[in-house]
VEXRO-316041 format. One line per field, with one value per residue (C-alpha): x, z, y; chain; residue in three letters; residue number from 1. Coordinates in steps of 0.001 Angstrom, whole numbers, plus 500000, padded with zeros to 6 digits. Layout:
N
c1 <- (X;...)
c3 <- (Z;...)
c2 <- (Y;...)
kedo <- (A;...)
marnu <- (ALA;...)
gupa <- (NUM;...)
end
This chain:
365
c1 <- (619165;616644;613479;612368;608666;606316;603223;600133;596978;594900;594343;592458;592438;594347;594227;592321;590039;591480;588955;589302;590508;593405;594218;594497;596456;599161;599191;599854;602571;604074;604152;605597;608386;609104;609628;611866;614136;614486;612066;611264;607476;604485;601768;597959;595768;592032;589892;586360;583962;586156;588966;591334;591910;589657;590684;587749;589632;593318;593309;591681;594168;597216;595864;595972;599538;600524;599687;601792;604842;607304;609471;607985;606245;602628;601451;597994;598660;596345;593173;590944;589634;586524;585124;585317;582119;583984;587622;587147;586875;590077;592044;590367;591318;594923;595386;594275;596313;599329;598765;598195;601379;603784;603958;604609;601918;602743;599621;599160;596306;594670;591582;590717;590409;587698;584223;582854;584146;582953;579396;578946;580298;577581;580110;580324;583393;583382;583636;586932;589233;587120;586499;590280;591358;589028;589316;593125;594161;591424;592955;596595;595782;593738;596601;599065;596951;594747;591611;589584;588579;585080;584755;582043;582872;581526;581539;582018;580409;582392;581896;584921;585986;588810;590733;590791;593041;595197;597683;600937;603315;603603;602946;605234;607590;605126;602581;602316;600129;599403;600268;599753;598444;600050;597418;597919;601616;601085;598634;601010;603532;601168;599978;603721;603136;605742;604773;603997;604021;603312;606207;604600;605207;608492;611325;611575;607894;608305;611446;609337;606721;609406;610656;607262;606655;610067;609440;605903;607175;609873;607858;605108;607375;610847;612366;613604;611068;611297;612393;609431;608081;608116;605762;606985;605649;608593;609945;613221;614857;618704;617610;617460;615359;612959;612647;611882;609306;607597;607684;606466;603399;602359;603125;601391;598289;598286;598050;595011;593175;594417;592954;589771;589357;589984;588360;591701;590649;587261;586326;584467;587810;587695;584285;584872;586085;589519;590492;591293;595036;593791;591603;594745;596444;593448;593833;597550;597027;594330;596666;599799;597974;597664;600980;603167;601300;602153;605677;606207;604529;606776;609990;609089;608872;611752;612200;615017;617954;619228;622111;619619;617171;620080;620946;617398;617073;620593;619255;616134;618048;620257;617124;614702;617141;617037;613685;612274;610942;607644;607458;604477;605424;601944;599624;597773;598164;601712;602043;602902;606271;607145;606196;607955;611155;611171;610565;613335;615760;615278;615648;618743;620732;619346;618555;621921;623668;620957;621727;625456;624306;624280;620735;619641;616304;615440;615377;618081;616050)
c3 <- (054677;057725;057202;060103;060442;062631;063546;064465;066094;066455;070154;072568;075365;078493;077358;079317;077510;074210;071268;068169;066137;068443;068398;064572;064684;066943;064756;061578;063296;064300;060950;059445;062121;061350;057632;058695;060813;058589;059252;056082;056630;058376;059097;060272;061636;060841;063947;064454;067267;070238;071906;071566;068018;065735;062192;060256;056883;056750;052966;053777;056432;054375;051280;053606;054434;050839;050038;053070;052648;049825;050505;053371;052561;053479;054997;055827;059040;058295;056077;057750;054697;056207;057269;053700;051880;048598;047798;044725;046829;048587;045327;043939;047085;046961;043244;043872;046881;045019;042207;044601;046473;043702;044228;047999;049166;051228;051360;054621;055173;058233;059389;062741;066451;067992;068670;068982;065710;063797;065513;064697;060983;060417;059736;061467;063207;062395;058793;059227;057957;055007;054046;054326;052469;049560;049289;049570;046334;044465;045633;044976;041444;040521;041616;039462;036350;036652;036259;039141;037260;037505;040656;042169;045722;049074;050355;047234;043844;041566;037730;035732;036665;035464;038256;037507;038159;037116;039517;039137;039319;040640;044332;044508;047572;048831;050645;054188;056490;060158;061214;065039;064720;063156;060349;059569;059471;056844;054844;054613;053266;050865;049569;049124;051794;054071;057591;060243;064146;067226;069646;072856;072804;073940;071376;071023;069926;067482;066124;065630;063757;061560;060681;059906;057518;055903;055349;053729;051675;050141;049381;047867;045902;045699;046752;050103;051996;052898;056441;058878;060291;064087;065868;069190;071702;072094;074190;073240;075607;076609;080227;081252;084440;082607;079664;082088;084172;080992;079399;082432;083018;079270;077967;080801;080127;076467;077548;079645;076451;074427;076852;077010;073359;072385;075528;075631;078759;077178;076527;073235;071161;071966;070226;067294;063975;063206;066746;068686;069101;070915;073058;074394;074795;076802;079298;079617;080311;082981;084584;084515;086375;085475;087135;085452;082127;082416;083387;080414;078052;079054;078925;075231;073953;072678;074858;076756;075882;072316;073602;075374;072445;069993;072344;072531;068740;068501;071207;069476;066066;067534;068127;065389;062662;060835;060843;059912;062788;063267;066370;068082;070064;070685;072848;076116;077318;076087;076248;073018;074324;075033;071687;069824;071877;071138;067480;067357;069473;067635;064378;065459;067500;066698;063014;061886;063822;062430;059018;059531;060397;057785;057309;054791;052992;052921;055410;054884;054217)
c2 <- (939528;939471;941223;943378;944210;946356;944377;946556;945312;948440;947809;950057;947770;949119;952606;955277;957926;956963;957130;955184;958049;958653;954898;955029;958248;956519;953466;955779;957556;954287;952923;956379;956323;952536;953424;956462;954462;951219;948665;946696;945860;947051;944619;945117;942431;941919;941762;942920;944461;944686;946703;943787;944690;946940;946743;945259;945808;945840;946478;949776;950600;949644;951574;954836;954006;953415;957061;958337;955999;955208;952318;950073;946937;946651;943231;941962;940139;938538;938651;936135;934202;932626;935994;937189;936455;935496;934542;936815;939905;939112;938756;941858;943980;942496;943361;947012;947642;946180;948425;951422;950864;950207;946497;946572;944347;941166;939064;937303;934881;933201;931405;932801;931702;933897;932324;935743;936949;933820;934163;937807;937566;934794;932063;928598;928239;924528;925383;927498;924807;923730;927339;928251;925305;925708;929627;929999;928133;930033;933354;932640;931176;934282;936477;934621;934495;937598;935369;933466;930412;929020;926858;924911;923694;922846;926505;928639;928684;931151;931875;932793;936260;938780;940411;944191;945961;943314;942030;944310;941420;937874;937322;934420;935164;937713;935574;934380;932292;932425;928822;928014;924495;921576;921208;924869;924450;921639;923490;926670;924446;922657;926201;927248;930206;931510;930488;933019;932075;934072;933463;931689;928087;926434;926917;923244;923313;926008;924017;920874;922930;924471;920994;919770;922676;922179;918547;919152;922328;920203;917239;919302;921791;920188;923449;924799;926922;930461;931052;931892;934912;935151;937728;939047;941857;944101;946970;948324;950807;951605;951567;948019;948289;950560;948017;945137;947158;948316;944994;943132;945496;945760;942395;940745;943191;942019;938549;939349;940830;937847;935288;937136;937722;934099;932580;930501;928632;927729;924068;924988;924370;920712;920427;922542;921085;922244;923356;920205;921262;924432;922431;920541;923787;925105;922214;922764;926521;925741;923243;925560;928426;932115;933225;930731;931239;935182;934469;932024;934359;937343;935305;934098;937712;939788;942844;944520;946641;946547;944230;941988;941824;941008;938115;936771;936690;935020;932447;931840;931404;928904;926685;927206;928747;931906;933902;937166;939282;941155;943220;944752;947893;949373;947278;947155;950804;951212;955034;956771;957977;954263;952938;955817;955084;951417;951849;954567;952668;949243;951061;952988;950393;946835;946805;948040;945046;942675;943760;942589;939126;936411;935238;932734;933235;929700;926836;924209;920904)
kedo <- (A;A;A;A;A;A;A;A;A;A;A;A;A;A;A;A;A;A;A;A;A;A;A;A;A;A;A;A;A;A;A;A;A;A;A;A;A;A;A;A;A;A;A;A;A;A;A;A;A;A;A;A;A;A;A;A;A;A;A;A;A;A;A;A;A;A;A;A;A;A;A;A;A;A;A;A;A;A;A;A;A;A;A;A;A;A;A;A;A;A;A;A;A;A;A;A;A;A;A;A;A;A;A;A;A;A;A;A;A;A;A;A;A;A;A;A;A;A;A;A;A;A;A;A;A;A;A;A;A;A;A;A;A;A;A;A;A;A;A;A;A;A;A;A;A;A;A;A;A;A;A;A;A;A;A;A;A;A;A;A;A;A;A;A;A;A;A;A;A;A;A;A;A;A;A;A;A;A;A;A;A;A;A;A;A;A;A;A;A;A;A;A;A;A;A;A;A;A;A;A;A;A;A;A;A;A;A;A;A;A;A;A;A;A;A;A;A;A;A;A;A;A;A;A;A;A;A;A;A;A;A;A;A;A;A;A;A;A;A;A;A;A;A;A;A;A;A;A;A;A;A;A;A;A;A;A;A;A;A;A;A;A;A;A;A;A;A;A;A;A;A;A;A;A;A;A;A;A;A;A;A;A;A;A;A;A;A;A;A;A;A;A;A;A;A;A;A;A;A;A;A;A;A;A;A;A;A;A;A;A;A;A;A;A;A;A;A;A;A;A;A;A;A;A;A;A;A;A;A;A;A;A;A;A;A;A;A;A;A;A;A;A;A;A;A;A;A;A;A;A;A;A;A;A;A;A;A;A;A;A;A;A;A;A;A)
marnu <- (MET;ILE;GLN;ILE;GLY;LEU;CYS;GLN;ILE;ALA;GLN;SER;PHE;GLY;TYR;ASP;ASP;LEU;ASP;ASP;GLU;GLN;MET;TYR;GLU;GLU;GLU;ILE;ALA;SER;ALA;LEU;LEU;ALA;GLU;GLU;VAL;GLY;PHE;ASP;VAL;VAL;SER;MET;VAL;GLU;HIS;HIS;PHE;GLU;ASP;TYR;ALA;ALA;CYS;PRO;ASP;ASN;PHE;VAL;TYR;LEU;SER;HIS;LEU;ALA;ALA;LYS;THR;SER;ARG;ILE;LYS;LEU;MET;THR;GLY;ALA;VAL;ILE;VAL;PRO;TRP;ASN;ALA;GLN;PRO;LEU;ARG;VAL;ALA;GLU;LYS;ALA;ALA;LEU;LEU;ASP;ASN;LEU;SER;GLY;GLY;ARG;LEU;VAL;LEU;GLY;LEU;GLY;ARG;GLY;LEU;SER;ARG;LEU;GLU;TYR;ALA;GLN;THR;GLY;VAL;GLU;MET;ASP;GLU;SER;ARG;GLY;ARG;PHE;ASP;GLU;ALA;THR;PRO;MET;ILE;LEU;ASP;ALA;LEU;GLU;THR;GLY;VAL;MET;GLU;ALA;HIS;GLU;GLY;LYS;TYR;TYR;ASN;GLN;PRO;ARG;ALA;LYS;ILE;ARG;PRO;ARG;PRO;LYS;GLN;SER;PHE;LYS;GLY;ARG;THR;THR;GLN;VAL;ALA;MET;SER;GLU;ASP;SER;VAL;ILE;GLU;ALA;ALA;ASN;ASN;GLY;LEU;LYS;MET;MET;GLN;PHE;ALA;TYR;LYS;PRO;LEU;GLU;VAL;HIS;LYS;GLN;GLU;VAL;ASP;ILE;TYR;THR;LYS;HIS;PHE;VAL;ASP;LYS;HIS;ASN;VAL;ALA;PRO;PRO;ILE;PRO;PHE;PHE;VAL;ASP;PHE;CYS;VAL;CYS;ASP;THR;ASN;ALA;ASP;ARG;ALA;GLU;GLU;THR;ALA;SER;ARG;HIS;ILE;ARG;GLY;TYR;LEU;VAL;SER;LEU;MET;GLN;HIS;TYR;GLU;LEU;LEU;GLY;ASP;HIS;PHE;ALA;ASN;THR;ALA;GLY;TYR;ALA;GLU;TYR;GLY;GLU;THR;ALA;LYS;PHE;LEU;ALA;GLU;ALA;GLY;GLN;GLU;LYS;MET;ALA;ASP;ASP;TYR;LEU;ALA;ALA;GLN;THR;TRP;GLY;THR;PRO;GLU;GLN;ILE;LEU;GLU;LYS;ILE;ARG;ALA;ARG;ARG;ASP;VAL;VAL;GLY;ASP;TYR;ASP;ALA;LEU;LEU;CYS;MET;ARG;PHE;SER;GLY;THR;PRO;TRP;GLU;VAL;THR;GLU;ARG;SER;ILE;ARG;THR;PHE;GLY;GLU;GLN;VAL;ILE;PRO;GLU;LEU;ARG;ARG;TRP;LYS;THR;ASP;GLU;THR;ILE;ALA;ALA)
gupa <- (1;2;3;4;5;6;7;8;9;10;11;12;13;14;15;16;17;18;19;20;21;22;23;24;25;26;27;28;29;30;31;32;33;34;35;36;37;38;39;40;41;42;43;44;45;46;47;48;49;50;51;52;53;54;55;56;57;58;59;60;61;62;63;64;65;66;67;68;69;70;71;72;73;74;75;76;77;78;79;80;81;82;83;84;85;86;87;88;89;90;91;92;93;94;95;96;97;98;99;100;101;102;103;104;105;106;107;108;109;110;111;112;113;114;115;116;117;118;119;120;121;122;123;124;125;126;127;128;129;130;131;132;133;134;135;136;137;138;139;140;141;142;143;144;145;146;147;148;149;150;151;152;153;154;155;156;157;158;159;160;161;162;163;164;165;166;167;168;169;170;171;172;173;174;175;176;177;178;179;180;181;182;183;184;185;186;187;188;189;190;191;192;193;194;195;196;197;198;199;200;201;202;203;204;205;206;207;208;209;210;211;212;213;214;215;216;217;218;219;220;221;222;223;224;225;226;227;228;229;230;231;232;233;234;235;236;237;238;239;240;241;242;243;244;245;246;247;248;249;250;251;252;253;254;255;256;257;258;259;260;261;262;263;264;265;266;267;268;269;270;271;272;273;274;275;276;277;278;279;280;281;282;283;284;285;286;287;288;289;290;291;292;293;294;295;296;297;298;299;300;301;302;303;304;305;306;307;308;309;310;311;312;313;314;315;316;317;318;319;320;321;322;323;324;325;326;327;328;329;330;331;332;333;334;335;336;337;338;339;340;341;342;343;344;345;346;347;348;349;350;351;352;353;354;355;356;357;358;359;360;361;362;363;364;365)
end
């Protein structure tokens, strides 16, 4: 059965006179409403320093939600592994949150893309791939065994350490990785992690990457991989004109914040180890022009009336195959009443229909 999640980004960009306390009050209210209307998962990012997204510790935020909810799964979307000083701390926090939430944690991992965040966390961006690749197996193994074994590597030296509290249960099937470049796609497959992609590329490119992930997963583990998560920016409204106007304004606004935060038109990616593919993307975006870029980004997202959204999901599935959906509904100045209407309408009119669709849990190899 398809999983439906609410993706949260703790954004104050685009909001007038909104302090951080109110921003979090709206995110918490969104998460509680999502549980009420039938969402399966709530996910929170890790980002630092700016109004693009301000959640420096998603374990803390999700622990707060754990005490306020009873059913919905809690996803780190994602923990940026290189920004955390030691892999041991990630494993310990995951084990603690899983115990506090009654086994509801979904552990999402990523390696980060922002030059500003790397600079201010004191980690060299050139080291991101190496740090992620070295740390991730350490974290996953510790959560399965309850022990982080002694390790001496290029970036991390770790004496043997027990994880306390002990992991509540196996994390197999409850781990995911942001994978937006081919090397990250392959690494997610090799680590046995569910692939998470933000929807902005042409569907044929997403399909190619799903196929690469599937091949490497099967070659490495000799079993079919889980279907991916796709993350979309979503406005759901019974009024088609209002949905289009709201989506156009706020999704385009979010793209502005995205471009600024990640410096996506910058030339630094081409000269940073592990980010060559983003350098090629920057060239493509510069050549396409801002207007076409905004039009394409808007068209790639999942928004509209319940009927239009169901058709968009069906059309994507026809190309990339079955997938689980993570939907961001509070971003770039979206008023609370719009966010509330989107979550409630999606829960009441879209989720019941999606539940009736046949959805495989694994990708056919």
